[in-house]
C-alpha positions as a Markdown table, in Angstrom:
| # | Residue | x | y | z |
|---|---|---|---|---|
| 1 | Met | 146.7 | 20.8 | -114.6 |
| 2 | Gly | 146.6 | 21.7 | -118.3 |
| 3 | Lys | 143.7 | 23.5 | -119.8 |
| 4 | Pro | 141.3 | 21.4 | -122.0 |
| 5 | Val | 142.1 | 21.7 | -125.7 |
| 6 | Gln | 139.5 | 23.8 | -127.6 |
| 7 | Pro | 139.6 | 22.6 | -131.2 |
| 8 | Thr | 139.0 | 25.0 | -134.0 |
| 9 | Phe | 136.5 | 22.9 | -135.9 |
| 10 | Gly | 132.9 | 21.9 | -136.2 |
| 11 | Phe | 131.6 | 18.5 | -137.3 |
| 12 | Thr | 132.4 | 17.3 | -140.8 |
| 13 | Lys | 130.4 | 19.5 | -143.1 |
| 14 | His | 128.3 | 18.0 | -145.8 |
| 15 | Thr | 128.8 | 19.0 | -149.4 |
| 16 | Asp | 125.8 | 18.9 | -151.8 |
| 17 | Lys | 127.1 | 15.4 | -152.9 |
| 18 | Thr | 127.1 | 14.0 | -149.3 |
| 19 | Arg | 123.8 | 15.5 | -148.5 |
| 20 | Glu | 122.3 | 13.2 | -151.1 |
| 21 | Asn | 123.5 | 10.3 | -148.8 |
| 22 | Val | 121.8 | 11.4 | -145.6 |
| 23 | Ile | 120.0 | 8.4 | -144.1 |
| 24 | Lys | 116.3 | 8.6 | -144.0 |
| 25 | Trp | 115.8 | 7.9 | -140.3 |
| 26 | Thr | 112.5 | 6.3 | -139.1 |
| 27 | Pro | 110.5 | 8.2 | -136.5 |
| 28 | Leu | 109.8 | 6.4 | -133.3 |
| 29 | Tyr | 106.1 | 5.3 | -133.2 |
| 30 | Phe | 105.9 | 4.7 | -129.5 |
| 31 | Gly | 106.9 | 5.9 | -126.1 |
| 32 | Lys | 107.9 | 9.3 | -124.7 |
| 33 | His | 110.0 | 10.1 | -127.8 |
| 34 | Lys | 107.3 | 9.2 | -130.3 |
| 35 | Gly | 107.9 | 11.2 | -133.5 |
| 36 | Lys | 111.6 | 11.7 | -132.9 |
| 37 | Thr | 114.3 | 9.9 | -134.9 |
| 38 | Leu | 117.1 | 7.9 | -133.1 |
| 39 | Pro | 119.7 | 10.6 | -133.8 |
| 40 | Gln | 117.5 | 13.1 | -132.1 |
| 41 | Val | 117.0 | 10.8 | -129.1 |
| 42 | Leu | 120.7 | 10.3 | -128.8 |
| 43 | Phe | 121.3 | 14.0 | -128.4 |
| 44 | Thr | 118.2 | 14.7 | -126.2 |
| 45 | Asp | 118.0 | 11.6 | -124.0 |
| 46 | Pro | 121.0 | 9.2 | -124.6 |
| 47 | Asp | 120.3 | 7.4 | -121.4 |
| 48 | Tyr | 116.9 | 6.3 | -122.8 |
| 49 | Phe | 118.5 | 5.2 | -126.1 |
| 50 | Phe | 121.1 | 3.0 | -124.4 |
| 51 | Trp | 118.5 | 1.5 | -122.0 |
| 52 | Ala | 116.0 | 0.8 | -124.9 |
| 53 | Phe | 118.8 | -0.7 | -127.0 |
| 54 | Glu | 120.0 | -3.0 | -124.2 |
| 55 | Asp | 116.4 | -4.0 | -123.3 |
| 56 | Gly | 115.6 | -4.9 | -126.9 |
| 57 | Ile | 112.8 | -2.3 | -127.2 |
| 58 | Phe | 113.6 | -1.5 | -130.9 |
| 59 | Lys | 112.2 | -3.9 | -133.5 |
| 60 | Gly | 112.3 | -4.2 | -137.3 |
| 61 | Thr | 113.7 | -1.2 | -139.1 |
| 62 | Leu | 114.2 | 0.7 | -135.9 |
| 63 | Leu | 116.4 | -2.2 | -134.6 |
| 64 | Leu | 118.6 | -2.0 | -137.7 |
| 65 | Glu | 118.9 | 1.7 | -137.3 |
| 66 | Ala | 119.6 | 1.3 | -133.5 |
| 67 | Arg | 122.4 | -1.2 | -134.2 |
| 68 | Asp | 124.0 | 1.2 | -136.7 |
| 69 | Ile | 123.6 | 4.3 | -134.5 |
| 70 | Phe | 124.9 | 2.3 | -131.4 |
| 71 | Ser | 128.1 | 1.5 | -133.3 |
| 72 | Lys | 128.5 | 5.1 | -134.4 |
| 73 | Ala | 127.6 | 6.6 | -131.0 |
| 74 | Thr | 130.3 | 4.5 | -129.3 |
| 75 | Ser | 133.1 | 5.4 | -131.8 |
| 76 | Ile | 132.9 | 9.2 | -132.6 |
| 77 | Lys | 136.1 | 10.6 | -133.9 |
| 78 | Val | 137.8 | 13.4 | -132.1 |
| 79 | Pro | 137.7 | 16.1 | -134.8 |
| 80 | Asp | 141.0 | 17.4 | -136.3 |
| 81 | Asn | 142.8 | 14.3 | -134.9 |
| 82 | Glu | 144.2 | 12.7 | -138.0 |
| 83 | Asn | 147.6 | 12.3 | -136.3 |
| 84 | Ser | 146.1 | 10.9 | -133.1 |
| 85 | Asp | 147.4 | 13.9 | -131.1 |
| 86 | Phe | 144.4 | 13.9 | -128.8 |
| 87 | Ala | 142.7 | 11.5 | -126.4 |
| 88 | Val | 139.4 | 11.8 | -124.6 |
| 89 | Leu | 139.4 | 11.7 | -120.8 |
| 90 | Tyr | 136.1 | 10.8 | -119.0 |
| 91 | Tyr | 135.9 | 11.7 | -115.4 |
| 92 | Val | 133.9 | 10.2 | -112.6 |
| 93 | His | 132.0 | 12.6 | -110.3 |
| 94 | Glu | 133.6 | 11.6 | -107.1 |
| 95 | Pro | 130.8 | 12.1 | -104.6 |
| 96 | Ser | 128.2 | 10.3 | -106.7 |
| 97 | Gly | 130.3 | 7.8 | -108.6 |
| 98 | Lys | 128.5 | 8.8 | -111.8 |
| 99 | Phe | 129.7 | 10.5 | -114.9 |
| 100 | Gly | 131.2 | 14.0 | -114.3 |
| 101 | Leu | 132.6 | 15.3 | -117.6 |
| 102 | Phe | 134.9 | 14.6 | -120.5 |
| 103 | Glu | 137.6 | 16.6 | -122.1 |
| 104 | Val | 139.8 | 16.3 | -125.1 |
| 105 | Ile | 143.4 | 16.5 | -124.1 |
| 106 | Pro | 146.8 | 16.1 | -125.8 |
| 107 | His | 148.0 | 12.5 | -125.8 |
| 108 | Gly | 151.1 | 13.4 | -123.8 |
| 109 | Arg | 149.1 | 14.7 | -120.8 |
| 110 | Gln | 148.7 | 12.3 | -117.9 |
| 111 | Asn | 145.3 | 10.9 | -117.0 |
| 112 | Gly | 143.2 | 12.8 | -114.5 |
| 113 | Glu | 145.9 | 15.1 | -113.1 |
| 114 | Gly | 144.1 | 16.0 | -109.9 |
| 115 | Arg | 140.6 | 15.2 | -111.1 |
| 116 | Gly | 140.1 | 11.8 | -109.5 |
| 117 | Glu | 139.1 | 8.6 | -111.3 |
| 118 | Ser | 139.1 | 8.8 | -115.1 |
| 119 | Leu | 139.0 | 6.7 | -118.3 |
| 120 | Arg | 141.1 | 7.5 | -121.4 |
| 121 | Leu | 139.9 | 6.5 | -124.9 |
| 122 | Asp | 140.8 | 7.6 | -128.4 |
| 123 | Val | 137.1 | 8.2 | -129.3 |
| 124 | Ile | 134.1 | 9.9 | -127.9 |
| 125 | Asp | 131.8 | 7.2 | -126.6 |
| 126 | Met | 128.3 | 8.3 | -125.8 |
| 127 | Ser | 127.6 | 5.2 | -123.8 |
| 128 | Ile | 130.1 | 5.9 | -121.0 |
| 129 | Pro | 127.6 | 7.7 | -118.6 |
| 130 | Tyr | 125.1 | 4.8 | -119.1 |
| 131 | Lys | 127.9 | 2.2 | -118.4 |
| 132 | Trp | 128.9 | 4.0 | -115.2 |
| 133 | Ala | 125.3 | 4.6 | -113.8 |
| 134 | Arg | 121.9 | 4.0 | -115.2 |
| 135 | Tyr | 119.5 | 6.9 | -115.4 |
| 136 | Asp | 122.2 | 9.6 | -115.1 |
| 137 | Lys | 120.3 | 12.6 | -116.5 |
| 138 | Leu | 122.7 | 15.1 | -114.9 |
| 139 | Gly | 125.7 | 13.2 | -116.2 |
| 140 | Tyr | 124.3 | 13.2 | -119.7 |
| 141 | Arg | 123.6 | 16.9 | -119.6 |
| 142 | Ser | 127.3 | 17.4 | -118.9 |
| 143 | Phe | 128.2 | 14.9 | -121.6 |
| 144 | Ile | 126.2 | 16.6 | -124.3 |
| 145 | Arg | 127.5 | 20.0 | -123.3 |
| 146 | Ser | 131.1 | 18.7 | -123.6 |
| 147 | Met | 130.2 | 17.0 | -126.9 |
| 148 | Lys | 128.7 | 20.2 | -128.3 |
| 149 | Phe | 131.9 | 22.1 | -127.3 |
| 150 | Tyr | 134.4 | 19.6 | -128.7 |
| 151 | Val | 132.5 | 18.3 | -131.8 |
| 152 | Phe | 130.5 | 21.3 | -132.8 |
| 153 | Gly | 132.6 | 24.1 | -131.5 |
| 154 | Ser | 130.3 | 25.6 | -128.9 |
| 155 | Ser | 128.6 | 24.2 | -125.8 |
| 156 | Ser | 125.5 | 26.2 | -126.8 |
| 157 | Phe | 125.3 | 24.7 | -130.4 |
| 158 | His | 121.7 | 24.2 | -131.2 |
| 159 | Leu | 121.1 | 20.6 | -132.3 |
| 160 | Thr | 118.1 | 20.6 | -134.6 |
| 161 | Lys | 116.6 | 17.4 | -136.0 |
| 162 | Lys | 118.4 | 18.1 | -139.3 |
| 163 | Arg | 121.8 | 18.6 | -137.6 |
| 164 | Cys | 121.4 | 15.4 | -135.5 |
| 165 | Glu | 120.5 | 13.3 | -138.5 |
| 166 | Glu | 123.2 | 14.8 | -140.7 |
| 167 | Phe | 125.8 | 14.1 | -138.0 |
| 168 | Phe | 124.8 | 10.4 | -137.6 |
| 169 | Ser | 124.5 | 10.0 | -141.4 |
| 170 | Asn | 128.1 | 11.1 | -142.1 |
| 171 | Pro | 130.5 | 8.1 | -141.9 |
| 172 | Glu | 133.5 | 10.5 | -141.6 |
| 173 | Asn | 132.4 | 11.4 | -138.1 |
| 174 | Phe | 133.1 | 7.8 | -136.8 |
| 175 | Asp | 136.0 | 5.4 | -136.4 |
């Protein structure tokens, strides 16, 4: 089995000009994530975001932001992939049937190669663990760790409020 590809990139950096276009995200005014913005929620508790979106919890301005961020969260570009050389493989954790991990692999590599059931996409889709099993906190911890590694360059990358918001404000990060 081939090793996962470790890209040599971080997320698309903002210049002074693009910083002016960072979206002003509305803080949640209710619930366990009160005071956080939707980009923060997506990186700290994506399962909650997808549940709340599906259940119609967001209203008004938050609904408009939730629709935008849902579209973005389900179509994140694989960085440094202008030539479509890479794909994203999502693996099922066999004993539980829940999300296991994802890795970015060269397009030529076969699906799964000894890892069990998998799904191949051309984008990083933050909704995959939720689609496979509701309330999968362990699966999402694995997902966010993989995302930090492939998108931000390190699985220990610290996602501050500012970084979360800048990532979801930059249209170059999405297909």
